[in-house]
C-alpha positions in Angstrom: 11.0 7.8 14.8 12.5 5.6 12.1 11.5 5.7 8.5 10.2 2.1 8.7 8.4 1.7 12.0 8.5 -1.6 13.9 9.9 -4.8 12.4 9.4 -4.0 8.7 10.3 -7.6 7.7 7.6 -9.0 10.0 5.1 -6.5 8.6 5.9 -7.5 5.0 5.5 -11.2 5.9 2.2 -10.5 7.5 1.0 -8.6 4.4 2.1 -11.5 2.2 0.6 -14.2 4.4 -2.6 -12.5 5.6 -3.8 -10.5 2.6 -4.4 -11.0 -1.1 -1.8 -8.3 -1.9 0.6 -9.1 -4.7 4.1 -10.1 -3.8 6.0 -9.7 -7.0 6.5 -5.9 -6.8 7.9 -3.4 -4.4 6.7 -2.7 -0.9 6.4 1.0 -0.3 6.2 2.2 3.3 4.3 5.3 4.3 4.2 6.3 8.0 1.4 9.0 8.5 1.1 8.7 12.3 2.5 12.1 13.0 0.5 14.0 10.3 -2.6 15.9 11.2 -5.8 15.6 9.1 -6.2 15.7 6.1 -2.5 15.1 5.4 -2.6 11.3 5.9 -5.5 10.9 3.4 -3.9 13.2 0.9 -0.4 11.7 1.2 -1.7 8.2 0.9 -3.8 9.0 -2.2 -0.8 10.6 -3.9 1.5 7.7 -3.1 -0.9 5.0 -4.4 -1.1 6.7 -7.7 2.6 6.0 -8.1 2.4 2.3 -7.4 3.4 0.0 -10.2 1.7 -3.3 -11.0 2.4 -5.8 -8.2 3.5 -3.0 -5.8 2.0 -2.6 -2.4 1.8 0.5 -0.2 2.0 -0.3 3.5 0.5 2.6 5.5 1.3 3.0 9.2 -1.4 5.1 10.9 -2.4 5.8 14.5 -6.0 4.8 13.8 -8.0 2.9 11.1 -8.2 5.2 8.0 -12.0 4.9 7.6 -12.3 8.0 5.3 -9.6 6.6 3.0 -11.3 3.3 2.2 -14.2 4.6 0.0 -11.7 6.8 -1.9 -9.4 3.8 -2.6 -12.4 1.8 -3.8 -13.5 4.6 -6.1 -10.0 4.7 -7.6 -9.7 0.9 -8.1 -7.4 0.0 -5.2 -7.8 -2.9 -2.8 -6.8 -2.7 0.8 -6.6 -4.9 3.9 -5.9 -4.3 7.5 -2.8 -6.2 8.6 -2.8 -7.7 12.1 0.8 -8.0 13.5 2.5 -7.6 16.8 5.6 -6.1 15.0 4.3 -2.6 15.5 1.8 -0.7 17.6 0.5 1.2 14.5 -2.6 0.4 12.5 -1.2 -1.1 9.4 -3.1 -1.1 6.0 -1.9 -2.7 2.8 -3.0 -1.0 -0.4 -2.6 -2.2 -4.0 -4.0 -1.7 -7.4 -6.8 -4.1 -8.2 -6.3 -3.6 -12.0 -2.7 -4.4 -12.5 -2.5 -2.5 -15.8 -3.9 0.7 -14.0 -1.0 0.7 -11.6 1.8 0.3 -14.2 3.8 3.2 -15.2 4.2 3.7 -19.0 7.7 2.1 -19.2 6.7 -0.8 -17.0 3.5 -1.4 -18.9 5.5 -2.1 -22.0 7.5 -4.8 -20.2 4.3 -6.6 -19.1 2.8 -6.4 -22.6 5.9 -8.0 -24.1 5.8 -10.9 -21.6 2.0 -11.4 -21.8 2.1 -12.7 -25.4 
């Protein structure tokens, strides 16, 4: 299996066009289809904590991650299912709803300087 399943460019376009996910940051790909529970949940929660402002995590899963959604909401992340024919996986885009929350210390200073 490749590191980026399916047509990653098509999936990124679908995320940009069909969700409210930010487009100015990085797109981080996480394929958890081959992980047994609870690893997909744990791995996704660890990865979203490292997102910067404007970044989006694109998770590939073999099913809808229903147990993940309430935990993302509790932590201040938005998410959306992404419909695309580019992959057979269930694709979920995840991003920080509070841009400042998702910024690392060094990147936060950059945004503060441009905000004034």
